[in-house]
N, C-alpha and C positions, 0 to 999 in steps of 0.2 A: 504493500500500500504506500510505501515511501515515495514512489514515483509520482503519486498524485499531488504531492505538495508543490505548490507554485503553479500548478496547471489549472486554469479556469474551467476548461472543458475537456471531456474525455470521450473517446470513440469506443463504442461497445459493439463487438461482433459476435455472432453466434458461432458455436463450434461446427454446427451442421446447418445447411440451408433448409428453409421450409418454403414450400410453394403452394399457392392456391390456384387450382385449375378449374376453369369453367367447363362443365360437361356439355353445355349447349353451344358455346362459341369456340372452345379450345384455348381461350385467352389464359395467359399465365401471369400470375403476380407473385413476386418474391418478397419475403421479409428481409429487408436490408439492414445495414448498420444504423445505429442510433447515436445521437450526441446527447450527453448528459453533463450536468455540472458536477465538479469533483466533490462538492459538499454533500451531494446526494448519495455518495458511495460510502459504504462501511464494510468492515470484515464480515458482519452478520449477513448483509445483503449478498455479498459475493458467495458465501457458503451455500445459500439456497438458490442462487442464480449464477452458476459458473459460466463465464463467457470469456472472450478475449478483451481485455481492457488496455487501452493505450492512450497516450497523450494525443489530443486532437491537433492536427496540423492544418493550418490555414494555407491551403495550397492553391496554385493557379491552374495546375494540370498534373496528370500522372503520366508516367512512362511505363509501358509494358515492353520489357526487353526479352526477346526469345533467343536463347543461345542454343544453336544446333552445331555441335562440334566447334569448328573454328569460325563458323558463320554467326554473325550477330544481326538481328533484325529488331529495330526499335520503332514502336508506335507511340504517338502522343495522343492521349485521351483527355479531352477538355469539354467543359459544359458551355453551351452558348446561351444559357438562360439563367445564369447566376452561379451560386456556390455549388461546388462539386464535393459532396461528402464521400461518395463511393461510386465508381463508374458502372459497377455490375448491374444494379437495378435499372440504370438508364440505358444500358446497351440495347441496341436495336431500335431506339426511338430517335426522333429528330433532335432531341435535347443534347445528344452526345456527338461530338466531332472526333473522328478517328483518322489520323493522317501519319505519313512516314515522318520520322525524326532522325536527325544525325547526331549521335553522341559526340561530345568533345573528346579529345584524345586521352585526357587523364581518366575520365570515367570509363571509357572503353578499356583502357589498360587495367584499371582496378577490377573490372568485371572479369577479364580474362585471368587475372591473378586469383580471384575468388574461385572460379571454376576449377582451376588447376589445384588449388589448395584443398578443395572439397572433393577432388577427383570425380567431377561430374561431366559427362559428355553432353548432357542436355539439362536445361533448366529455364524456367520463366521467372523473371525478376520484376518486382514491382517497386517503382521509385516515385516518391512524391516530390514535386518541385514547389517550394514555398514562395511567398511573395517577394523574398529577397533574392530569389534565383538559386537558392541552395538545393542540391540534390540530397534527398533523405531516403536512405535505403530502408525498405519495409520488410521484404522477405524474398526468399528464393524457393520456388516450388520445383522439385526434381521430377514431378509428374504433371506439370501444369498444362493446360489446354492452349492450343494455338490456332485451331482451324477458324475460330471466330475472327481472328485478326486477318487471316488470309481472305476471309469472306469480305472484309471491308477494304483491304488494301491488296488488290489483285496482283500488283507487281512484286509482292512478297511470295516467293515460291516455297512456302514453309513445308507443306506436305511433301513436295518433291525433294527438298533438302533433307528432310528427316529420312525419307526412303533411301536417298543416295548415301547417307551416313550408315544406315543399316547394311546396305549392300556392300559398301567399302569396308565395313567393320573397323572403321577408323575415324577419328575426329578430323583428320586431314583428308578431305575429299573434294571432288568436283561435283557440283550440282548437275544431275543428269537432265539435259535439255533435249533429249531425243523426242521429236514430235510424234514418233510412233508409239510412245509410252505416255499417254495422257495421265498425269498424276496431279490432280488439284481438287479442291473442294467441290467445284461444280460437277466434275466427272464422277466423283465419289457419290454425290447425292442422286445421281441418275442411275447408279448401279444397283443390281439385285442385292448385293451385300448390304447396301445402306437400308434398303427396304426391310431386310431381315433384322438388322440392328434396331430399326425404329420400332418394329413390332415387339421385339424382345424388351426394349426400353420401356415402352408404354405399358406392357404387361407387368413388368417388375415394379414400375411406379405405382400402379393401381394396387399392388399388394403390400406397399410400404407406407402405411398411414403415418409413420413417424416423420416422414419428410414431405408428404403430399396430402393436402386436404382438397377434396373435390367439392365444388359448389355448383349450384344451378346457374 
């Protein structure tokens, strides 16, 4: 609890996501992070409501850095309608802008050093950029998702790069650009394998009331 001292606001994140899905329209709503004042938090409340608590960062945008072997792809995620608490609930809406971003040399070098120290061939890094322009490292997910970034930024060949790394069995690889081997999100969503995955996903979601609540 010591980290809350001096922090006016805290960001509260759930350990697991929860979704409300409309049976009639298929619309999905997610329970996103919340902002609370530090004086509203106490050890007793944390004991009965375990979550991830962190100091709130007044940011202007976030960076989603996808590292695939020696390749680094960075997307800038920013709100065009005001404060951005977390980009995930806003993803897919007109409120969120997703665009390519070029890291400065120092940040690029630090990321490569981190990946080498952790011995990770792949990872998704979240960075918040505050109003002074400082990069604040939030986390690295060694199994993070990346297809949603490729969906928004078509020039990022993330799926092709990941497949190329697996084929090469090395972090030093050339991205396969053979036009006879279409490997991208659009092709995948048109494939029978995607249809099978979608059916299985929906079936499992309906059996897991812990994470999904269906409404009319």
